[in-house]
PAPALUM-123583 format. One line per 8 residues: number of its first residue (from 0); for each residue x, y, z of N, C-alpha, C. Coordinates in steps of 0.2 Angstrom, whole numbers, plus 5000, padded with zeros to 4 digits. Each point is the difference from the previous one (the first is absolute). Layout:
N
NUM) X/Y/Z/X/Y/Z/X/Y/Z; ...
END
This chain:
436
0) 5003/4994/5000/4998/5006/4999/5003/5005/5000; 4999/5005/4995/5003/5007/5001/4999/5005/5007; 5007/5004/5002/4999/5002/5006/4996/5007/5000; 4994/4999/5006/4995/5005/5001/5002/5006/5004; 4998/5006/5001/5001/5005/5003/4994/5003/5006; 5002/5001/5004/4994/5002/5005/5001/5007/5001; 4996/5005/5005/5001/5007/5001/5002/4998/5007; 5005/5007/5003/5002/4998/5008/4994/5001/5003
8) 4993/5004/4999/4995/5001/5004/4994/4994/4999; 5000/4994/4996/4997/4995/4998/5003/4994/4999; 5002/4998/5003/5006/4993/4997/4996/4995/4998; 4992/5001/5000/4997/4993/4998/4998/5001/4992; 5000/5006/4997/4998/5002/4995/5006/4998/4995; 4999/4997/4995/5007/4998/4997/4999/5005/4991; 5006/5001/4997/5000/5001/4991/5006/4997/4998; 4997/5000/4993/5009/4997/4996/5004/5005/4999
16) 5005/4999/4999/5005/5004/4995/4999/5006/4998; 4995/4999/4994/4999/5005/4996/4994/5003/5004; 4996/5000/5004/4997/5005/5004/5003/5003/5004; 5006/4997/5005/5003/5003/5005/5004/5005/4998; 5004/5000/4992/5003/5004/4997/4998/5006/4997; 4993/4998/4996/4997/5004/4997/4997/5007/5002; 4995/4998/5005/4996/5001/5006/5004/5005/5003; 5005/4997/5004/5006/5002/5003/4998/5002/5008
24) 4994/5002/5002/4997/5002/5008/4994/4997/4999; 5000/4994/5005/4992/4998/5001/4995/5005/5002; 4994/4998/5000/4993/5003/5000/5001/5004/5008; 5002/4995/5005/5001/5001/5008/5005/5004/5001; 5006/5003/4996/5002/5006/5000/5008/4996/5006; 5001/4995/4998/5006/4995/5003/5004/4999/4994; 5004/4996/5001/5006/4999/4996/5000/4991/4996; 5002/5000/4995/5001/4994/4998/5005/4996/5003
32) 5002/4995/5001/5005/4995/5004/5001/4993/4996; 5005/4995/4999/4997/4994/4997/4999/4995/5006; 4994/4996/4999/4999/4998/5004/5006/4993/5003; 5001/4998/4997/5007/4994/5000/5008/5005/5000; 5002/4999/5005/5008/5002/5000/5002/4994/5001; 5004/4997/4996/5005/4993/5000/5007/5002/5000; 5004/4995/5004/5007/5004/4999/5003/4995/4995; 5004/5004/4996/5002/4996/4992/5003/4993/5002
40) 5003/4996/4996/5001/4994/5002/5008/4999/5000; 5003/4995/5002/5007/4999/5001/5003/5000/4992; 4997/4999/4996/5004/4998/4995/5002/5008/4998; 4996/5005/5000/5001/5006/5001/5006/5004/5002; 5001/4997/5006/5007/5002/5005/5005/4999/5001; 5000/4993/4994/5004/4996/4998/5006/5005/4993; 4996/5003/4998/5003/5001/4994/4999/5010/5001; 4997/5002/5003/4998/5008/5000/5004/5005/4998
48) 5010/4999/5001/5003/5003/4999/5002/5000/4996; 4999/4995/4995/5001/5001/4995/4996/5002/4996; 4993/5001/5000/4996/5002/4994/5002/5006/4998; 4997/5003/4994/4999/5008/5000/4996/5003/5004; 5000/5007/5000/4995/5003/5003/4993/4998/4997; 4998/5002/4994/4993/4998/4996/5000/4992/5002; 5003/4997/5001/4999/4992/5000/4999/4998/5009; 5002/5004/5004/4999/4999/5006/4993/5004/5002
56) 4998/5007/4998/4992/5001/4998/4995/4996/4998; 5002/4997/4994/4995/4996/4997/4999/4993/5006; 5004/4996/5002/5000/4997/5007/4996/5002/5004; 5000/5006/5003/4998/5004/5005/4993/4999/4999; 4999/5006/4993/4992/5002/4999/4997/4991/4999; 5002/4995/4998/4996/4994/4998/4997/4998/5007; 5005/5001/5005/4999/4998/5007/4993/5003/5002; 5000/5005/4998/4994/5005/5004/4994/5001/4996
64) 5001/5001/4993/4994/4997/4995/4997/4995/4999; 5004/4995/5001/4998/4992/5000/5000/5000/4991; 4993/4998/4999/5000/4998/4993/4994/5006/4997; 5001/5005/5003/4994/5005/4998/5004/5002/4994; 5005/5000/4999/5004/5001/4992/5003/4995/4997; 5001/4998/4995/5002/4995/4997/5007/5002/5001; 5004/4994/5000/5007/5000/5001/5003/5006/4996; 5000/4996/4994/5006/5003/4995/4995/5007/5000
72) 4994/5002/4999/4999/5007/5000/5003/5004/5006; 4999/4998/5005/5002/5003/5007/5010/5000/4999; 5003/4996/4999/5006/5001/4998/5001/5006/4993; 4998/5000/4995/4998/5006/4995/5000/5006/5003; 4995/5002/5005/4998/5004/5004/5005/5004/5005; 5004/4996/5003/5007/5000/5006/5005/5004/4995; 5003/4996/4995/5003/5001/4996/5002/5006/4997; 4994/5001/4998/5000/5006/4996/4997/5008/5004
80) 4999/4998/5007/5000/5004/5006/5007/5002/5001; 5002/4994/5004/5006/5001/5005/5006/4998/4994; 5001/5008/4999/5007/4997/4993/5006/5005/5003; 4999/5004/5005/5006/5003/5004/5001/4999/5006; 5007/5001/5003/5003/4998/5007/4998/5004/5005; 5001/4995/5005/4999/5003/5007/5007/4997/5004; 5004/5006/4998/5007/4999/5003/5000/5001/5007; 5003/4995/5006/5002/5001/5007/5006/5003/4999
88) 5001/5006/5005/5006/5005/4999/5004/5000/5009; 5005/4998/5001/5002/5002/5008/5003/5005/4998; 4996/5005/5004/5003/5008/5001/5005/5000/5008; 4998/4997/5004/5003/4998/5006/5001/4993/5003; 5005/4998/5004/5000/4995/5003/4993/4994/5002; 4995/4997/4996/4996/4995/5003/4993/5006/4999; 5002/5006/4995/4994/5004/4999/4999/5000/4992; 4995/4999/4998/5001/5000/4994/4992/5003/4997
96) 5002/5003/4994/4994/5002/4996/4998/4996/4994; 4993/4999/5000/4997/4996/4993/4997/5006/4996; 5004/5001/4994/4997/5004/4995/4995/4998/4998; 4995/5002/4999/4994/4999/4996/4999/5004/4995; 5002/5004/4998/5000/5006/4996/5003/5000/4991; 5001/4992/5000/5003/4999/4992/4995/4999/4994; 4994/5000/5003/4995/4999/4994/4999/5007/4995; 4994/5002/4997/4999/5005/4996/5000/5007/5001
104) 4996/5001/5007/4999/5006/5004/5004/5001/5006; 5005/4996/5000/5004/5001/5006/4997/4998/5008; 4995/4996/4999/4997/4999/5007/4997/4994/5003; 5001/4997/5005/4996/4993/5002/4993/4999/4997; 4998/5004/4998/4993/4999/4999/5000/4997/4990; 5005/5001/4998/5000/4995/4992/5001/4993/5002; 5001/4998/5005/4998/4991/5001/4995/5001/5000; 4995/5002/5007/4993/4999/4998/4996/5003/4995
112) 5000/5005/4996/4997/5003/4994/5001/4996/4995; 5006/4996/4999/5001/4999/4992/4997/4992/5003; 5001/4997/5004/4997/4993/5001/4991/5001/5000; 4999/5004/5001/4990/5002/5001/4998/5000/4995; 5004/5007/4994/4998/5000/4995/5001/4995/4994; 5006/4995/5001/4997/4993/4994/4996/4995/5005; 4999/5000/5006/4997/4995/5005/4990/5003/4997; 5000/5006/5001/4993/5004/4996/4997/4997/4994
120) 5006/5002/4994/4999/4999/4995/5000/4994/4997; 5000/4993/5004/5001/4995/5001/4993/4996/5001; 4998/5004/5005/4994/4999/5004/4993/5002/4996; 5001/5006/4995/4995/5002/4997/5000/4998/4992; 5005/4996/4998/5001/4998/4994/4993/4999/4996; 4997/4997/5003/4994/4998/4995/4993/5006/5002; 5001/5004/5003/4994/5006/5003/5000/5005/4993; 4994/5003/5003/4999/5006/4995/4998/5006/5002
128) 5003/5005/4999/4999/5008/5002/5006/5000/5003; 5000/5007/5004/5006/5003/5001/5000/4999/5008; 5006/4998/5003/5003/4999/5007/5003/5008/5003; 4996/5001/5005/5002/5008/5004/5006/5000/5005; 5005/5001/5000/5004/4998/5007/5001/5008/5003; 4996/5000/5006/5002/5003/5006/5006/4999/5004; 5004/5007/5001/5006/4998/5004/5001/5008/5005; 5000/4999/5006/5002/5006/5004/5008/4998/4999
136) 5004/5007/5000/5007/4998/5000/5003/5006/5007; 5004/5000/5004/5004/5005/5004/5006/5001/4996; 5002/4998/4994/5007/5002/4998/5001/4993/4994; 5002/4995/5002/5002/4993/4995/4997/4996/4997; 4994/5000/5003/4995/4996/4997/4997/5001/4994; 4998/5006/4999/4998/5002/4992/5003/5000/4995; 5007/5004/5001/5004/4998/4995/5000/4994/4998; 5003/4995/5004/5000/4992/4999/4993/4998/4997
144) 4993/5001/5002/4996/4997/4996/4999/5003/4994; 5001/5007/4999/4999/5005/4994/5004/4994/4995; 5007/5001/5001/5005/4996/4998/4998/4993/4996; 4997/4996/5004/4999/4992/5001/4993/5000/4993; 4996/5004/5002/4994/4999/4996/4999/5005/4993; 5006/5005/5001/4999/5005/4993/5000/4994/4994; 4995/5003/4996/4998/4999/4994/4997/4991/5001; 4999/4999/5004/4999/4991/5000/4991/5000/4999
152) 5000/4998/4994/4993/5000/4998/4993/4996/5004; 4995/5002/5000/4994/5000/5004/5001/5003/5008; 5004/5004/5001/5001/5004/5006/4998/5007/5000; 5000/5004/5005/5001/5007/5002/5001/4999/5006; 5006/5005/5004/5002/5002/5005/4999/5006/5002; 4997/4999/5006/4998/5009/5005/5005/4999/5006; 5005/5005/4998/5003/5001/5006/4999/5006/5006; 4998/4998/5004/4999/5007/5006/5005/5001/5004
160) 5005/5005/5002/5003/5003/5004/5001/5006/5001; 5002/5000/5006/5000/5006/5004/5003/5008/4998; 4997/5005/4998/5003/5006/4998/5006/5003/5004; 5005/5000/4998/5006/5004/5003/5002/4994/5006; 5001/4994/4997/5003/4994/5007/5002/4996/4997; 5001/5000/4993/5006/4996/4998/5006/5004/4996; 5005/4996/4998/5006/5004/4998/4999/5003/4992; 5003/5004/4997/4999/5002/4995/5001/4994/4995
168) 5003/4996/5000/5002/4996/4995/4996/4993/5003; 4998/4999/5003/4995/4995/5002/4994/5004/4995; 4996/5004/5002/4995/5005/4997/5001/4999/4992; 5005/5001/4998/5001/4998/4993/4998/4992/4997; 5003/4997/5004/5000/4993/4997/4992/4998/5002; 4996/5002/5001/4991/4998/4999/4998/5006/4997; 5001/5005/4998/4996/5006/4999/5003/5000/4991; 5004/4998/4997/5003/5002/4994/5001/4993/4995
176) 4996/4995/5001/5001/4995/4995/4991/4999/4996; 4995/5003/5004/4995/5002/4994/4995/4993/4998; 5000/5002/4995/4997/4992/4997/4993/4996/5005; 5001/4995/5002/4996/4995/5004/5001/5003/5008; 5004/5004/5002/5003/5003/5005/4997/5007/5001; 4996/5001/5008/4995/5005/5000/5004/5003/5008; 5002/5006/5003/5002/5000/5007/4996/5007/5001; 4997/4998/5008/4996/5004/5001/5006/5004/5007
184) 4998/5005/5000/5005/5004/5006/4996/5002/5004; 4999/4996/5007/4996/5002/5005/5001/5005/5005; 4996/5005/5001/5003/5005/5005/4999/4998/5007; 5003/4996/5002/5000/4998/5006/5006/4994/5002; 4999/4995/5005/5005/4996/5001/5000/4992/4997; 5005/4995/5000/5001/4994/4998/4994/5000/5001; 5000/4997/5007/4994/4997/5004/4993/5001/4998; 4997/5007/4996/4995/5003/4997/4999/4995/4992
192) 5006/5001/4997/5000/4995/4994/4999/4993/5001; 5003/4996/5005/4995/4994/5001/4995/4999/5003; 4998/5005/5004/4993/5001/5002/4994/4999/4993; 5003/5004/4997/4995/5001/4991/5000/4994/4997; 5008/4999/4999/5001/4991/4996/4992/4995/5005; 5002/5000/5006/4996/4995/5004/4992/5001/4998; 4999/5006/5002/4993/5002/4998/4997/4998/4995; 5004/5000/4995/4996/4999/4991/5000/4991/5001
200) 5005/4997/5002/4999/4992/5001/4992/4998/5004; 4999/5004/5005/4995/4998/5005/4994/5002/4997; 5000/5006/4994/4994/5001/4995/4999/4992/4996; 4996/4995/5000/5003/4996/4998/4995/4999/4993; 4995/5004/4999/4996/4999/4993/5006/5005/4995; 5004/5006/5004/5001/5005/4996/5009/4997/4998; 5000/4995/5004/5009/4996/5001/4999/4996/4992; 4993/4995/5002/4999/4995/4994/5000/5004/4993
208) 4995/5006/5000/5000/5003/4994/5006/5002/4995; 5005/5001/5007/5008/5004/4995/5006/4995/5000; 4995/4992/5002/5006/4995/5001/5007/5001/5005; 4998/5004/5005/5006/5004/5002/5003/4993/5005; 5008/5004/5001/5004/4995/5005/5006/5005/5003; 5005/4997/5002/5002/5003/5004/5008/4998/4998; 5006/5004/5001/5005/4999/4999/5004/5004/5006; 4999/4999/5006/5000/5002/5005/5002/4995/5005
216) 5005/4999/5005/5001/4994/5004/4993/4997/5003; 4995/5003/4999/4994/4997/5002/4998/4994/4997; 5005/5001/4993/4998/4994/4997/5005/4993/5000; 4998/4994/5001/5005/4996/5003/5004/4997/4995; 4998/5002/4993/5005/5000/4994/5006/5003/5002; 5000/5006/5003/5006/5005/5002/5006/4996/5006; 4997/4996/5003/5003/4998/5007/5005/4995/4995; 4995/4994/4997/5005/4995/4998/5008/5000/4997
224) 5000/5004/4997/5007/5003/4996/5006/5002/5005; 4995/5003/5003/5005/5006/5006/5003/4992/5005; 4996/4996/5000/5004/4996/5003/5006/4995/4999; 5001/5000/4993/5005/4998/4997/5008/5002/5003; 5001/5008/5000/5005/5001/5002/5003/5001/5007; 4994/4997/5004/5004/4998/5006/5003/4994/5001; 4999/4996/4994/5003/4994/5000/5006/5002/4996; 4999/5003/4994/5007/5002/4998/5004/5003/5004
232) 5000/5005/5005/5004/5002/5005/5003/4994/5005; 4995/4997/5002/5003/4993/5005/5004/4998/4996; 5000/4996/4993/5005/4996/4997/5008/5002/5000; 4998/5010/4999/5008/5002/4998/5003/5002/5007; 5000/4997/5006/5002/5001/5006/5002/4994/5001; 5006/5002/5004/5004/4992/5002/4994/4994/5002; 5003/4995/4997/4998/4994/5002/4998/5000/5009; 4994/4998/5001/4996/4999/5007/5001/5006/5004
240) 4999/5005/4996/4999/5007/5004/4993/5003/4998; 4995/5000/5006/4993/5000/5001/5000/5009/4999; 4999/5002/4995/4998/5008/5002/4995/5002/5004; 5002/5008/5001/4995/5004/5001/4998/5005/4997; 4993/4999/4995/4998/5004/4998/5000/5008/5002; 5001/5006/4996/4997/5006/5003/4997/5005/4995; 4994/5000/5002/4995/5001/4992/4998/5008/5002; 5000/5005/4996/4999/5005/5000/4993/5002/4999
248) 4993/5001/5004/4995/4998/4999/4996/5005/5000; 4994/5000/4995/4994/5004/5001/4993/4999/5001; 5001/4995/4994/4992/4995/4999/5000/4994/5003; 5008/4999/5000/5003/4993/5003/4997/4994/4998; 4999/5001/4991/5000/4994/4996/5007/4997/4999; 5004/5003/5000/5007/4998/5000/5003/4993/5006; 4996/5005/5005/5003/4995/5006/4995/4996/5001; 4993/5000/4997/4997/4993/5001/5003/4996/4995
256) 5002/5001/4994/5003/4996/4995/5005/4997/5003; 5006/5002/5003/5005/4996/5005/4996/4995/5004; 4994/5003/5004/4997/4993/5004/4999/4996/4997; 4998/5002/4993/4995/4992/4996/5007/4996/4999; 5006/5002/4999/5005/4998/4997/5002/4995/5007; 4999/5002/5007/5003/4996/5004/4995/4993/5001; 4993/5002/4997/4995/4996/5003/5000/4996/4997; 5003/5000/4992/5000/4993/4997/5008/4998/4998
264) 5006/5002/5007/5004/4997/5002/5007/5003/5000; 5001/5008/4996/5006/5003/5002/5002/5000/5009; 5006/4998/5001/5004/5001/5004/5000/5007/5001; 4998/5005/5008/5000/5006/5000/5000/5002/5007; 5006/5003/5004/5001/5001/5005/4995/5003/5003; 4999/5006/4996/4993/5006/5005/5002/5004/4992; 4991/5003/5005/4998/5005/4992/5002/5007/5004; 5002/5008/4997/4999/5006/5003/4997/5003/4997
272) 4996/5003/5002/4994/5005/4996/5004/5008/5002; 5001/5002/4995/5005/5008/5000/4996/5005/4998; 4997/5004/5002/4995/5006/4996/5003/5006/5004; 4998/5005/4995/5002/5008/5003/4995/5003/5007; 4997/5005/4998/4996/5002/5006/4993/4998/5000; 4999/4995/4996/4994/4997/4996/4998/4995/5005; 5001/4998/5006/5002/4995/5004/4994/4996/5004; 4996/5000/4994/4993/4996/5005/5004/4993/5002
280) 5002/4997/4996/5000/4994/4999/5007/4997/5007; 5005/5004/5000/5004/4998/5007/4997/5002/5006; 4996/5006/4999/4996/5002/5008/4995/4992/5000; 4998/4998/4997/4996/4995/5000/5002/4992/5003; 5008/5000/4998/5003/4994/5001/5003/5002/5005; 5000/5007/5005/5002/5001/5006/4994/5000/5006; 4995/5001/4996/4994/5002/5006/4994/4995/4999; 5000/4997/4995/4996/4996/4999/4992/5002/4996
288) 5000/5009/5001/4996/5005/4997/5001/5000/4993; 4996/4998/4995/4998/5004/4993/4996/5005/5000; 5004/5006/4999/4998/5009/4998/5002/5002/4993; 4997/4997/4995/4999/5005/4993/5000/5008/5001; 5003/5004/4997/4999/5007/5000/5002/5001/4993; 5000/5009/5001/5000/5002/4993/5007/5001/4999; 5005/4998/4995/5006/5000/4997/5002/5008/5000; 5008/4998/5001/5004/5006/5002/5005/4999/4993
296) 5002/5006/4998/5004/5001/4994/5007/4998/5003; 5006/4996/4995/5005/5001/5002/5006/4998/4993; 5006/5001/5001/5004/5000/4995/5000/4991/4997; 4998/4997/5006/4998/4992/4995/4993/5000/4999; 5000/5002/4993/4990/5000/5000/4996/4996/5001; 5004/4994/4996/4997/4993/4997/4999/4996/5008; 5001/5003/5006/4997/4997/5005/4996/5004/5004; 4997/5008/4997/4996/5004/5003/4992/4997/5001
304) 4999/4994/5003/4994/4997/5001/5000/5000/5007; 4992/5000/5002/4996/5001/5008/4997/4995/5001; 4997/4998/4993/4994/4992/5001/5003/4997/4996; 5007/4993/5002/5001/4995/4995/4997/4996/4999; 4999/5000/4994/4992/4994/5000/5003/4994/5000; 5008/4998/4998/5000/4993/5001/5002/4997/5008; 4999/5005/5005/5000/4999/5009/4995/4993/4998; 4994/5001/4996/4995/4994/5001/5003/4994/4999
312) 5003/4999/4995/5003/4995/4998/5006/4997/5005; 5003/5005/5003/5005/4997/5005/4996/4998/5006; 4996/5003/5002/4996/4998/5005/4997/4993/4998; 4998/4999/4996/4997/4993/4999/5004/4995/4998; 5006/5002/4998/5006/4993/4999/5001/4999/5008; 5000/5005/5005/5001/4998/5009/4993/4998/5002; 4994/4997/4998/4997/4999/5001/4995/5005/5006; 5003/5006/4996/4997/5008/5005/5003/4999/5007
320) 5005/4998/5001/5004/5000/5009/5006/5004/4998; 4999/5006/5003/5005/5006/5002/5007/4996/5003; 5001/4997/5003/5005/4995/5004/5005/4997/4993; 4995/4996/4997/5002/4997/4994/5004/5003/4997; 4996/5005/4998/5004/5006/4993/5008/5002/5004; 4998/5003/5006/5005/5003/5003/5007/4996/5002; 4997/4994/4999/5008/4995/5001/5002/4998/4994; 4997/5003/4993/5004/4998/4995/5002/5006/4996
328) 4997/5008/5002/5002/5005/4998/4999/5005/5004; 5007/5004/5001/5001/5006/5003/5000/5006/4995; 4999/5005/5005/4998/5006/4996/5002/5006/5001; 5004/5004/4997/5005/5007/5001/4995/5006/4996; 5001/5005/5004/5000/5006/4995/5005/5006/4999; 5000/5003/4995/5005/5007/5001/4997/5005/4996; 5003/5007/5001/4998/5004/4998/5004/5002/4993; 4999/5006/4997/5002/5003/4994/5008/5000/5003
336) 5002/5005/5006/5007/5001/5001/5004/4995/5001; 4996/4995/5002/5005/4995/5001/5001/4996/4993; 4995/5001/4998/5000/4996/4993/5007/5004/4996; 4999/5005/4998/5005/5005/4998/5007/4998/5001; 5001/4999/5008/5007/4999/5002/5002/4994/4998; 4996/4994/5000/5001/4993/4999/5003/5000/4991; 4997/5004/4996/5002/5002/4993/5008/5001/4999; 5000/5006/5005/5007/5002/5000/5003/4996/5003
344) 5000/4999/5004/5005/4994/5006/5004/4996/4995; 4994/4995/4999/5001/4992/4995/5003/5003/4995; 4997/5005/4995/5007/5000/4994/5007/5005/5004; 5002/5001/5003/5006/5003/5003/5004/4996/5003; 4996/4995/5002/5004/4993/5004/5000/4992/4996; 4996/5001/4995/5000/4993/4996/4999/5001/4992; 4999/5009/4997/4999/4999/4995/4996/5000/4996; 4994/4998/5003/4993/4995/4997/4996/5006/5002
352) 4994/5002/4994/4995/5004/5001/4994/4997/5001; 4997/5001/5005/4994/4998/5001/4994/5005/5000; 4993/4999/4997/4997/5004/4998/4994/5002/5007; 4996/5005/5002/4999/5000/5006/4996/4995/5002; 4997/4995/4998/4998/4994/5001/5003/4995/5003; 5006/4998/4995/5007/4998/5004/5003/5000/5006; 4998/5007/5001/5003/5005/5005/4996/4996/5006; 4994/5003/4998/4996/4995/5008/5003/4996/5000
360) 5001/4994/4997/4998/4991/5000/5007/5001/5005; 5006/5005/4996/5008/4998/5003/4998/5002/5009; 4998/5006/5001/4999/5000/5008/4996/4997/5002; 4996/4995/4999/4996/4996/5003/5005/4993/4999; 5005/4999/4997/5004/4994/4999/5002/5002/5007; 5005/5005/4999/5003/5002/5005/4998/5000/5008; 4993/5004/5002/4996/4998/5004/4999/4992/5003; 4999/4996/4996/5000/4992/5000/5007/4998/5003
368) 5005/5002/4996/5008/4996/5003/5002/5003/5005; 4997/5005/5004/5002/5003/5007/5000/4994/5005; 4992/4997/5000/5000/4993/5004/4999/4993/4996; 5003/4999/4994/5002/4996/4996/5007/5000/4995; 5005/5001/5004/5004/5002/4994/5003/4994/4995; 5000/4994/5002/5000/4995/4996/4998/4998/4994; 4993/5005/4999/4994/4998/4995/5004/5004/4994; 4998/4995/4996/5002/5002/4992/4994/5004/4996
376) 4999/5008/5001/4994/5003/4997/5000/5000/4993; 4994/5000/4998/4999/5001/4992/4998/5007/5000; 5001/5006/4999/4995/5005/4998/4998/5001/4992; 4992/4998/4998/4997/5002/4996/5001/5006/4997; 5004/5003/4993/5000/5005/4997/4995/5000/4995; 4996/5005/5003/4994/4998/4996/4999/5004/4991; 5005/5005/5002/5000/5006/4993/5007/5003/4998; 5001/5001/4994/5008/5003/4999/4999/5007/5003
384) 5006/5002/5002/5000/5006/5004/4998/5007/4995; 5002/4999/4993/4999/5006/4996/4991/4999/5000; 4997/4996/5003/4993/5004/4999/4998/5006/5004; 5004/5000/5006/5001/5005/5003/5005/5003/5001; 5001/5005/4993/5007/5003/4998/4999/5007/5005; 4995/5002/5002/5000/5007/5004/5003/4997/5007; 4999/4997/5004/5002/4999/5005/5006/4995/5000; 5002/4998/4995/5008/4996/5001/5003/5007/4997
392) 4999/5004/4997/5006/5006/4998/4999/5002/5007; 4995/5003/5003/5000/5004/5005/5006/4998/5006; 5001/4991/5001/5002/4998/5004/5009/4998/4997; 5000/4998/4995/5005/4999/4996/5004/5004/4996; 4998/5004/4998/5001/5004/4995/4997/5000/4991; 5002/5004/4998/4998/4999/4993/5005/4995/4995; 4997/4996/4996/5006/4995/4995/5002/4993/5004; 4997/4999/5006/5001/4996/5004/4996/4994/4998
400) 4994/5002/4999/4995/4994/4998/4999/5000/4992; 5001/4994/4995/4999/5002/4993/4993/4997/5000; 4996/5005/4996/4995/4997/4998/5000/4995/4994; 4997/4995/5000/5001/4995/4995/4995/5003/4994; 5001/4998/4993/4998/5004/4995/4990/4998/5000; 4999/4994/5001/4993/4999/5001/4997/5005/5004; 5002/5003/5005/4997/5004/5003/5001/5008/4998; 5006/5001/4999/5002/5007/4998/4996/5001/4994
408) 5000/4995/4996/4995/5002/4993/4995/5004/5001; 4996/4999/5007/4993/5002/5000/5000/5008/5003; 5005/5002/5003/5001/5006/5001/4995/5007/4994; 5002/4997/4996/4997/5006/4995/4993/4999/4998; 4999/4994/5000/4992/4997/4998/4994/5004/5004; 4996/5003/4996/4993/5005/5004/4996/4992/5004; 5000/5005/5006/4996/4996/5005/4991/4999/4997; 4996/4996/5000/4993/5002/4999/4996/4994/5005
416) 4996/5006/5006/4997/4996/5007/4994/5002/4998; 4993/5000/5003/4994/5000/5000/5001/5004/5007; 4997/5004/5003/5000/5001/5006/4996/5000/5004; 4999/4997/5006/4993/4995/5005/5002/5003/5007; 4993/5000/5002/5000/5001/5008/4999/4995/5004; 4999/4998/5006/4999/4994/5003/4993/4999/5002; 4995/5002/4995/4994/4999/5003/4999/4991/4995; 4997/4996/5003/4999/4994/4998/4993/5001/4993
424) 4994/5003/5002/4997/5002/4995/5003/5003/4995; 5003/5004/4999/5003/5002/4994/5004/4997/4996; 5004/4996/5005/5004/4995/4995/4997/4994/4999; 4993/4998/5002/4997/4995/4996/4998/5002/4994; 4996/5006/5000/4998/5004/4996/5005/5002/4992; 5006/5000/5003/5005/5000/4995/5001/4993/4997; 5001/4996/5003/5000/4992/4998/4996/4998/4996; 4993/5002/5000/4994/4997/4997/5002/5003/4993
432) 5002/5008/5000/5001/5002/4993/5003/4996/4995; 5004/4997/5002/5006/4996/4997/4996/4993/4995; 4993/5001/5002/4995/4994/4996/4999/5001/4993; 5002/5009/5000/4997/5001/4995/5004/5001/4994
END
């Protein structure tokens, strides 16, 4: 039997892979999770260090999806999507950085977006009509999704981003492609963008009329490929070293993917959630009280989330028990001043350039190592420093960070974006006009 998926708010109601991926959000406003999460077989572990990154990803995806996608088709999807590396760099003794910015848009979101685009294309290969993909972005998601779906026949992408709260080059990545990509510049926060997207899915008639799906990490198909690079990092460590993964976190999809990797068998010493001043989850881990609040703007803008949607998945994985989550995940938060100082200090001491998100991760790695000095810490470097060139030049000076051509070429392109407020009814009215 194929893998089934349940809502975090109703484990009894099951749907198939197509429903979970294309509808994205259950009607009860929960999040989809795989019904069965089995361990990878011994045959995988006997050869995993010798597999290519894509082959390893295919084996992991097969274990999670079971026979929801025929083996040959799934293999083609993974190999086509995961065609760039995720190198592990030892920046300081036993302190590593996992570089996740070698994809087309220079951010870790490329793994999930490229996989999702190909999976959705396969799931809708016999369907008629247009698939409308809604996505809220705090920075990198929008660019990755725009790149992955640009020109894909039968799709239309609507990207909501908060006005004035993404970097200039991030904005250019999602507002200059045109074609089947539409950017909405929302006069609010990322949380407003995320709320608007969720509200559209909960209007079931409109959702069905427009054939809506989401490319945010609320979509289960985003998390599966993100689990791949946890394995890729672990196998680059010295043999028999269990990593502590330090994850710069905003919506917590990345950390949830790491927990999924551990559940299917990856040996992990511990997880560390690293946040900026939007520290809802670190506060929860400390007190057991989950108190979402309005997000605050920082230089690590992709983590400016005050109500992380994947918290429900994290809680679900731990059976709703704070004590269990606290036993596997620790949380640390840092402000912009600390982040800026770390960008400078790490560069001076090692010559390595951390982007603002990676710098928050590095701070959390240091905090963890104060009481766990023998740990092998792996900081997930989620985006290329050039995507935050203003901040990097303020801290390191001009000319230190080179902007790759695929990003530099965007600077002269014209931004095209629809201006939008935060009212749900107005957003729904705009969406309905897409039918015409």
